[in-house]
C-alpha positions as CSV (number, residue, x, y, z in Angstrom):
1,M,135.2,153.5,353.3
2,T,137.1,154.5,356.3
3,F,139.5,157.1,357.0
4,H,142.8,155.3,356.7
5,K,141.6,153.3,353.9
6,L,140.8,156.6,351.9
7,V,144.5,158.2,353.0
8,R,146.0,154.7,351.3
9,L,144.3,155.2,348.1
10,A,144.7,159.0,347.5
11,P,148.6,158.6,345.7
12,L,146.9,155.8,343.7
13,I,144.0,157.9,342.9
14,A,146.1,160.9,342.3
15,A,148.8,158.9,339.9
16,A,145.6,158.1,338.0
17,C,144.3,161.7,337.5
18,F,147.8,162.7,336.9
19,S,149.1,160.1,334.3
20,T,145.3,160.5,332.3
21,A,146.2,163.9,331.6
22,A,149.6,163.5,331.0
23,L,149.0,161.2,328.5
24,A,146.3,163.1,326.8
25,G,149.1,165.8,326.2
26,G,150.7,163.0,324.0
27,T,154.5,163.9,322.9
28,H,153.7,167.1,321.3
29,A,154.1,166.1,317.8
30,A,151.9,168.5,315.9
31,P,151.2,167.6,312.0
32,H,152.5,171.0,310.1
33,E,149.8,172.9,308.4
34,D,150.4,174.4,305.1
35,N,149.3,177.9,306.8
36,A,151.0,177.4,309.7
37,A,151.9,180.8,312.1
38,V,155.4,179.1,312.5
39,G,157.4,177.3,310.2
40,E,157.2,174.0,308.3
41,P,160.2,171.5,308.0
42,G,162.9,172.7,305.8
43,K,163.1,171.5,302.1
44,D,166.4,170.1,300.8
45,G,169.0,172.6,299.9
46,P,171.0,175.2,301.8
47,A,169.2,177.4,304.3
48,T,169.1,180.6,304.2
49,R,171.4,181.4,307.4
50,T,172.3,179.1,310.7
51,V,171.3,180.2,314.0
52,H,172.9,178.9,317.4
53,I,170.8,178.5,320.3
54,T,172.7,178.2,323.7
55,M,170.4,176.8,326.8
56,S,171.3,176.7,329.9
57,D,170.3,175.3,333.4
58,A,169.4,178.7,334.5
59,M,166.5,177.9,331.9
60,R,167.5,180.8,329.5
61,F,167.8,180.8,325.9
62,D,170.6,182.6,324.1
63,P,169.7,184.6,322.1
64,P,166.1,184.7,323.9
65,R,164.3,185.6,320.4
66,V,164.7,184.6,316.9
67,A,163.4,187.0,314.0
68,V,162.7,185.2,310.9
69,K,161.6,186.5,307.6
70,Q,158.8,185.0,305.6
71,G,160.1,182.5,303.1
72,E,163.5,181.9,304.8
73,T,165.3,178.7,305.5
74,I,166.5,178.7,309.0
75,H,169.1,175.7,310.4
76,F,169.0,176.1,314.2
77,V,172.0,174.4,315.9
78,V,170.9,173.9,319.8
79,D,173.6,173.3,322.2
80,N,172.7,172.5,326.0
81,K,175.4,173.4,328.0
82,G,173.5,172.3,331.2
83,K,172.5,169.2,333.0
84,V,168.7,169.6,332.6
85,K,167.2,168.3,329.7
86,H,165.3,171.3,327.6
87,E,163.2,171.6,324.9
88,F,163.4,173.6,321.8
89,V,159.7,174.5,320.6
90,L,159.1,177.2,317.5
91,G,155.5,179.0,318.0
92,T,153.8,182.6,318.4
93,D,153.9,184.6,321.7
94,K,150.4,183.3,322.4
95,E,151.2,179.6,321.8
96,L,154.6,179.5,323.5
97,A,152.9,181.2,326.4
98,E,150.3,178.4,326.5
99,H,152.8,175.7,326.1
100,A,154.5,176.9,329.0
101,E,151.5,177.1,331.1
102,L,151.0,173.3,330.3
103,M,154.7,172.4,331.2
104,K,154.1,174.1,334.6
105,K,151.4,171.8,335.0
106,F,153.2,168.8,333.7
107,P,156.6,169.0,334.5
108,G,157.7,165.4,333.6
109,M,155.7,165.3,330.2
110,E,157.3,163.2,327.4
111,H,158.7,165.1,324.3
112,N,159.6,163.7,321.0
113,E,163.3,163.9,320.7
114,P,165.3,163.9,317.4
């Protein structure tokens, strides 16, 4: 294969590699385990409290952390004040750090949207 053919094929090869990795990541939909470290879908009925989360194009969430006690049912109201799409993820510090690294590698990854 000549150098010029290889150069023309490079974008196709790169696209195939990155699209395969992105598809392997799925849509972040994960089943909820009975003993999950962080949350599960709430049951019908009133929430223990409501937490308002504001997102901005500065890639900041306000409040930056929410402390929840075991057994609480939280109603999250999430408001994106910017123009950039954001995602709202619940997890342990370790899970959130892993997710942040994944998003750095695949910033255009599709996510489930409500």
